C-alpha positions, 0 to 999 in steps of 0.5 A: 500499499505504501512505498515509503514510511518515516518515523520520528521518535516513534513509539515502535515498541507499542503493542510489543512490550508491556506498558508501564502502569501509568499508561497501562489502562489507556493502552490496553483500550487500544492494543488489548490485554496481550498485544505482543505478536498481534496485528499492531506489534511492529516487531511481529509485523516486520518478522512476517513481512514479505521481503519482496514487497517492503516500503522504504523505511526511515527512522530518526530519534533524539538523543534525549528522547524517552523513546530512544532505547526502543528506537535503537532496539527496533533498528537492531531488530530490523538489522537482524531481519535483514530489512533495509532501512535508514536510522539516525540519531540527532541531538533533541527531545521528544518534542515539536522542535525536533520533529519540525527540524527533521520533517524536512529529511522525511519529505526529501526521503519520500521524494527520493523514493517517489523519483521526484527529487 
């Protein structure tokens, strides 16, 4: 369906690992009681993906982002599976200052994949 995807500071472990108690009630409503391996688990989706029909994948995350370790782990998971992707880390936090700056790279990445750059 898509030829290119980009994640900025993504919640890539949502639906894959247990949530902290502060978010458990809310996320249980979204992902169910035991989402690991389910339809919203990006780790499981990557494992099941048809390697001949994958979009271009780009990820970035701020060095002070609370989701940095999840993004690093997902990057390593994609490497282990042999799924090509771009991954970068930059100074910054989980906020609009970071995303406003890095959305320009996302647009260029999409444009390159679409052949319009």
